[in-house]
N, C-alpha and C positions, 0 to 999 in steps of 0.2 A: 541636277541631282547626281551625285557620283555614287554609283552602286558597285560595290565590290562583287566580283564573280569568283566562284570556287572552281578550281580545275579538277578534273577527274584524276584520281591517282589510285592505282592498284585495283584489284577486283573485289568481289564480295567476300571471299575467303580472307583477304588481307585486312579488310575492314573489320570482320568479325574477330579476327585474331587480335587486332589493335584494341578493340573495345574490351575484349576479354582480359587482355594484359593489363588494362587500365581500370578494371573494376575496383572501386575504392574499398579500402579497409576502414575508412572513417565512417562513423554513424551519422547519416544526414539529419536525423531527428532524435537526438539523445533525450534522456529524461530531463524534465524541466521546461517542456514546451508550455506555452500560454493557452489556457483553456478559457471557458466562459462563453462559447458560442452557442451552446444549447441551454435554453432558458425555459424549463417546463412551467415555471410560475410567472405570472404577470407581476408587475411592480405593486399593483393594488392587492393581489393575492399574497404577496410577501408581507405587506404591511398588516393585513388582516390576521395572518397567521401569527405574526410577531405580537400584535396587540393581544390576541387570545393567550399566547404564552405568558405574557406579562400578567394578565388577569389571573391565570392559573397559579402562578407563583405567589401572587398577593392574596388571593381569596381562598384558594385550596391549600397551598403550601405543601410541605414535605413531612411525611410521617416517620416515626421511629428514628429520629435524629439523635445521635450519641450526645451525651452531655458536654463533652469538650468541644464538639462542633457547635452546639447551641451557644455556648459561651462566646466563641469566636465570632459567630454571626450576630448575636445580639449586640455586641460591642460595636458593630458596624452599622446598626440601624435596623436589623431584622426584628421580628416579633413573633411571639407565640399566640395563636388564636385560641378561641374558647375550647377547641378540641385538643389543644396541646400541639398542634402542627406548627412547624417552623415556616414562617411566611416572610416574603421579601417584598418591600414596597417597590413599585415600578421605578421610582427615581433612583433607588439604590442599585437596582439591576442595571439601569442605563449608565450610571456612574462607573460601575465595575467593568461593564463592556468597554466604555471609553478608555479606561486606564489599563485594561489588560493588554499584554503583549500582542502585537499584530504580526509578528514573525517569531519563529522558533528555529534555532540552529540544531540541525541533526549532524552531530559530529561522527566521523569515522575515525577509527584508530589510525588509519592513513588519511591525513588531512586532504589529500587529493580526492577522497571520496566523500567528503563533507558537502553539505548543501543546506540552504536556508529555505524554510517553507513559509508561505504566506502569499498574499496577493492573488495572482492567478496562475502561478506556476504549478505544473502537475507532475507528480512523481508516483509511480507505481511500485509497490513492494508486497511483502508477504504478511501473513497473519495465521490465525487458526490455532486450534488445539486438537488436531485430529488424533483420535485414539486408534485409528486403523490406517495401515499403509498398503497401497497396491503394490504387491511384490513385483519387482521388475522381471523376475524369472518365471514365476507361475502365472502371473496375471490375475491372481486372486488376492483378496484382502486378508490381512493377518494383523495382530496386535502391533502397534507401533513400538519401537524400542529406542534406547539411547543411541545404539549404533545408527539407526535411521536418521536421528537428528544430526549426528556428526556428518553423515553422508549428504543430507539435504543442505547442510551449512556449507560444505565445500563444493557441492554442485553449483549452488547459486552464486558462489564467489567468482565463477567464470561466466556468469550470464549478465551481460552488460546492460540490459534494459530493466533489470530489477535493482532499484535504487537503494534499498535497504532490506534487512533481514530480520523479521520477527520469527521466533521459534514457531514452526508450523505444525509440530506434532508433540504429543505428550508421551514420554517414555513409560509405557505400562509395565516395563520389567524392573522399574525402581519404585517399590511400594511406599517407601518413607518420603513424605512431602519435603522435608528438609534436604535430604540427599538429592531429591529430584530437582529442586530449585538450584542447588549448588552445581550439580552436574550439567543442568541446562545452561547456566551461566558459563561454565567451563567450555562447553561445546561452542558457544557463540564467540568467546575470546580466542579460542584456538583456531577456528576454521575460517574466519573472514575478518577483513579490516573495514568493511562497510559499516555504516551506522546500524545498530542492532536494537532489538527490544525483547523484553521478556516479561513475565508476570510472576507474582509472588503469592503463595498461598496464604501466609500470615505475615504480619509486620515484623516479627522477630527474625525473619529470614533476610531482611534487607541488609542489615549491617554486615553479616558474613559475606554476602555476595559482593558488597562494596569492597570489603577486605580482599576478596579474590581479585576483583578488578584493579585494586591498588597494586597488588603484586605483579599483575599483567603489565601495568604502566610503569613499574619500577620504583615505587616509593609510596609511603603513606600520604593520603590526601590528594594524590595526583588525579585520581578519577574524578573526584568531585569538582576540581578546578576545570576539567574539560570532559564532562560526562558524555560518553559515546554509546550509552545504552539507555533507552527510554523504557519507563515502566508502564505496561498496559494494565489499566485498572478500570473496573466497572463499579463505581461507588453507588450507582442508583439501581435499586431493585424496582422494576416497573410493576405496577403503577405507583409512581410518586412516593417512594420510600428510599431512605438512605440504608445502605448496608454497613453495619458497624465494622466488620472485619476489613472490608475494602476501605472504609474511611480511615481506619488505623494505618493501613498500608500507605495511603496518601500522606498522612501526617509524617510517617517515617521517611518516605521518599523525599518530601520537602526538606526534612532535617538533613539529608545527605545530598541535597542539590541534584536529585535525579529528575530530569523532565518527565512529566506525566502525560500520558495519552488517556484521557478519561472518556470511556466509551459507554454510550447508551445504546442498548440493544433490545428495545421493546419489539414485540411481534404483533403485527396488525390483526385485530380481531381476537387476540388472546390477552396479552399484557398491555396492549394499546388498542385505540379505536380502530375499526375496520376502514372507515371512510378516509381516503388519503389526506385530505386537508385537515381533518380532525386529528389524524395520527401525527401529522407533521407538527401541528401546534403543541400536542402533548409531549412528543419526543423533544422538540426544541426547548420546551419548558424544563424538561428533566435534564438535558445537557447543560442548559444555563444554570441549573442547581448545582452541577459539578463545578462550573466556572466560579459561581458564587462561593462555594465551599473553599476552593483553592485560594481564591483572592481574599477571602476573610482571614484565612490562616496566614497567608503571606502575600500582600498585595504585589501585583506585577510578576507573579511567578509563572514560568513558561508552561503552558498547557496546550495540548492539541485538542481542538474542539471536535470530538468524534461522535457525531450523531448518525448512527448507523440504522436506518429503517430495515427491519426484518419482516418477512412476510410468511404467513402460514397459509396452507391450502385449506380454505374454509369448509371444504367438503370432508376433509379427514382430520384436520388439526395438525398435519405434518408440516414441519419447517420446510420451506422451499427457497432456494437461493438463486435460481436461474431464470425467473420469469420476468416479463415486461414490467410488472408492478414493482419488482425490486429495482430494475433499472431506472424507472422514472422517479421513484421516491428517493433513492440515493442521489440521483442527479439533482432533485429539488432540494435535498438536504445540503448538498454542496453549494447550491445557489443561495440558500438562506444564510449559511455560515459566512460565505464570501460577502454577502450584502452587509452583514454585521462587521466585517473587517477582521474576522477571527480565523487563525490557522485551521483549515477545515480537514477533517478526516471522514471518509466514507468507505464503503465496501463494495466489491464486485467480484465477478468470476467464481462465485460460490455454487458451481454447478451442481444440479441434482443428479447428474449422470453418474453411474458407478463405473462404466468403462471409458476409456479414452476413445470417444467415438464422435459421430456427428452431432448428437445431442449436446455433448460437452462443449464442442467447438462453437455451436450456435449460441448456447447460453453464455459462454464466456465472452464471445465477441460482442454480443449485444450489450451486456451489462458493463464491460470494460469501456467500450466506446462512449456510452452514455455518461458514465462517471467522468471520463477524461474530458469530453467536450463540455461538460458543465463546470469544469474547473476545480474539482476536488484537489486539494493541495497534496494530500497523501492518501492514496487509494489502497486500502488493505485487502487481504485475501486474494489478490489478483494473480497469484501464481501457485499452481500445484494443487489446489483444493478440489475435492470431488465429493460426491455423495452427500451434498448439503452440509459440508464442513465436518462430516464424520471421517472422511478419508483424505489422503494426500498421495500424490503419484509423482515418481521421478520423471517419467515421460511427459507428464502434463507440465512440470516445471520447464522443460526444454521447449515445449510447444508454446507455452504462454509467453516465454521470453521472445519468441519470434512474433507472436501475435501482437505483443506490446510495441514492437518496432513499427508495425503498421498503424497501430493506434496513435503513437506519438507523431507519426508522419501526417496522419489526418488532422490531428490537433494543430500541428504547425501551420497548415493552410498553404496558401499560395502568395508569394511576394511578387509584387508588380513594380518593376523599375525599368530603366532603359535597357539594361543588360538582359533582363529576363524577357522583355518584349521582343527585342532583337529584330527591329525593322530591317536593318541592313543585312542581317543573316538571312532573313527570309528571302529578300530580293536576290542576294548573292547566290543562294542555293538553287532557287528557281531558274535563274538565268545562267547558272554554271553547270554543276554536275547533275542537277535535276532531282536531287534528294538531300536529305539532311544527315545521312549516315556519315559519321566521322567528321562532321563540321566542328569548328572550334566551340560553337555554343553547345552542340550536342555533348561534346566531351566535358565541358564545364558542368552542364546540367546533370550528366551521368553521375558526377561526384557529389553534387549538391542536392539533387531533388529526388532521387530514387532510392528506395529500400530494396535490397536484393536478398530474397529469401535464401536461408541455408538449408531448410528442410522441405519446404513446399516444392512440388514437382512442376517444372515448366517444360519438360521434354514432350516430344510428339508421342502419340499412343504407341507407335512402333518402338521408339527408343525406350519408352517406359516398360514395354513388355520385354524387351531385350535385357533389361536390368532385373527381370524377375517379378515385374509388376508389384513393387513394394507399396504398402499403404503408409501413411505418414506416421502412424503410431510406431511401426517397426523401425522407421528411420529415426524417430526421436528416441526410441529405446536404445538404439546403437550409439547415438550421440551422447545420451546420459551415461551409458557404459564406458565410452571413451574417456569422458571427463573423470568419472569415478575411478578409472584404472590408472589415471595419469596425474591427477591433481591431488596432492597430499600436502596442503599447507600446514605449517605449524607456526602461527604467528605469535606464539608465546615465547618460544626459545627455550633451550634446555634448562637454564638456570631458573627462570620464572616457573616453568612446568614442574620442576623438582620441588620448589618451595611451596607451590600450591598443593601438591600431592603430600607434602609433609604435614600440612595443616588441615587438609580436607580429605574426605573419603571420595576419591575420584574412581568411578566405576567403569572406566573404559580404557 
């Protein structure tokens, strides 16, 4: 056996300097890692939940269905039962699942930021409709404004582990719903080229927003040919009713070729059953009701299957987003959706904490890791959210971006091959310099296998004290301020911006 030996070269200081100079700028575990390692449900459990969901759709059905939806569904084989509820035979449900798209393209205005969801690829992004913002200067909550939305949009534009941006707050300083929808769309188009998402208060607001996006793209009809904004819609009012206004929005989005993210957000013990298996069966049925609606209106239309199990504290009735129950049920939801082969959406990081503190970090880390390991394709609410979705924080955005780097790395796992096993490297280092610092394998692994935190402190206690003993919230605050003071993107350009302002009431 011919074993290479490594020769000693330089001292410890030289090795440290060499490693520091070669610290990679590349991301060793970017968005899109493959999940599915965590399976909270057994295969028999999945089948029982699915069979129960099919029974609920066929025997209980959906109430308060709008007439135009009833017509579209009856033409595909649905029926009205003796109570007037819209019911779907199991065979129809299975046919629509089989024919529904198994992937959905999330386009960015920058094609290099686009990606496709489906299978077991995992992408974390944002969500939420926070009405309060944790002020970066005072550390106290105040009403969210349109200025905040612009700032959050350009902040996350620089955060590489956030794959897409859904508007995270509601601008409470714009009382008119039409102006709010238009100005929200404007903020998204101006501040980032990642895939984005928004919501509409009423269907009549869809066409004007599409017009604004057409101007941003440089011509009529261009947005619909390559839509880079997804519509977040909650067509189901739990338990088991369609919401007419949201259904109207779905119809209008389909007319304009806007991909839809249909969200079911039942709350266990309140608008859904308390027992996890029962809740998952009911929530799966309701999310399937959205899929049935979309595909009865237009077969094969792109829809993200977003079954978001929400949890209430049964002692008080308060919504809670950071507990173990939230983690395990969203993971189970991802497992169910992926078992069906549908592009899955779940939620995590909806911390109940008000401050950027240990509780927030604990709750975000637990729920994000569970959702990612379960293989949720698009994981919403995963950045910046606080106070059980009532609040949003600039510092939390920056911290969550760093947390997600570690989550992606955990999901990636460990590759085993000849190079990574490194038999010759082990023998050579043992018989040569007696350690692995600075070896070729170490340098390769340094760039390939390790995530290097930009915020978390790895100094010695003395070095940390010499820096003023900073806590991570203060470090994140300064990082957020640095980005907000230097990154002012205008992805619209002056001509498009002027044209939009001529046609719409832009309030920023």
